[in-house]
N, C-alpha and C positions, 0 to 999 in steps of 0.2 A: 336557220332563225336564231338570233341571240336573244336573251333574256329581255332587251331593250326594245327589240322588234315585235309589233303585236301582231297576231295571227290575223290573216286576211277574214277570218269568220268572228274575230272579237267582236263583240257587242252586238251580234245578229241572234235574234231569238224567235222561235215559234211560240206564240201565247195565243192559245185557245182559237187556233185557226188564223191568227193574224201574224204577218211577217213584220218584224219589228227591227230597225236597224238604229240603236242610239248612236248618233252622230256626235252628239255633244251631252255629258250628263253634269250633274249639279256640281261634282267636284272639279270639271273642266271648267266651269263658268262662276266659280264663287257662289255657287247656289242659286244664282239669277235666274237661270232657265236650264230646261233639257230640252234638246233637239231630236226628234225621231223622224226618220223616213219609214214609211208604212207601204204595206201592199194590204189591201184589204178586199175580200171576195164578197159577193151578195150572199147574205145569209151569216156572215161572221161578224157583222156590226156589233159594237157594245149596245147594250139596252139602254134607254134612258138613265141619264145619272147626274148626279150634281157634286162638283169639287167644292169642297169646303175651303181650301186654299190656293189653288190654282185657276188662272186664266188659261183657256186654251185656244190656240190658233191653228186654222187649218188654212193650208195652201195645196190645192189640187195640181198636181204634176201631169197625171193622166187619168182619164176617166171622168163620170161626172156624179156629182153627189147631191141629195136634198139633204139640207141641214136645219134643223129646228132647236132654237133656244129661245126662252122666254115667250113674248109674243110675235117672234120673228120666224118666219120660214124663206129660206134661200135655196136656189138651185146654184151649184156651182161647178163651172167647167176648168179645164187645164187654164191655168194661170190665174184663176180667182181664188180670194180668200175671203175668212171670216174671223172674228174674235167671238169667244163665247165667254162671257165675264164668269168668273167663279160666283158661287152661290145661286146659280142659275141652272135649272135644269136644262139639259140638252141632249141630243144624240143626232145621228146621222145615218142616212142609208144610201147605198149604192143604187145609182140609176143605170150604171154598166155593171157588166158582168165581174169587173175588176176596177180597183182606184188605187192608183199610186199617189200618196200625199206627203207634205211633211207636216209636222205637229210640233207646235213649240208651246212646252207648258212652263208657265213662269209663276211663281218661283220654281225652280228644279228639285228633283227628288223622287218624282212619282215613280221613276224607271224600277227604283227599289221593289214595287208593287208588282209591274211585269215580269221582273227577273225572279220573283218569289215563286212563280209558278210556271213561268215560261221554260221551253228546252233549249239552250244554247246552241247554236248551228253546229258549233265546233263538235258537238256529240254526233252531229247527223245532219246532213243536208237535207233530208226529207223531213216532212212534218212527224210528230209523235204520232203513233196509233191513237185512235180516239179513246181507246182504254185507260191511256197515260195522261189525258188532257183532264184536270181536274173540274169537278163539277160545279155548277154557277154559286152555290152556298159557300164553298171554299174560297173561289175568287171574291166574293162579295165581303167575306170576313177579312181577306189579305187587304182590300182596298178600303174597309171600312177603318181599318187601323190606321189608314193614312189620310182619311177625311174624305174619302170618295165615296158615296152612297148612292145606291141604285133605286131607281124607283119601283113601286109595285106594279106589276102587271096589269094593263088596264083592260 
């Protein structure tokens, strides 16, 4: 592999139980958006949160999700999508054991937060052991610096 040839694992991370593959990052799109392929398992979904700067769009590739944002509640299956506007609390939960989806964040740049605590797959094909995954307070601090705020537990 030459220095110009990216590793097949480049841009793939384990982030608190999520598998994320950054297909397009902010530098690739002139800052317009970040595009992520993700695999989420039941129980690893992000808690309710609000983006200050980014709109978040989901396209389900496999599986089924329940998505809540503002006063909307939707059930999404393969081939369905939704747009969750910035400054509106939102979250989703898996209705199937695993969901594969595309996530478009616009504008781009939030990949910095995931990479700040994620483990690159180039280091290991397996997810990191639980003791290496940062606690929620550290994840909330990292994303808070990027304008994403998690809602208090209800």
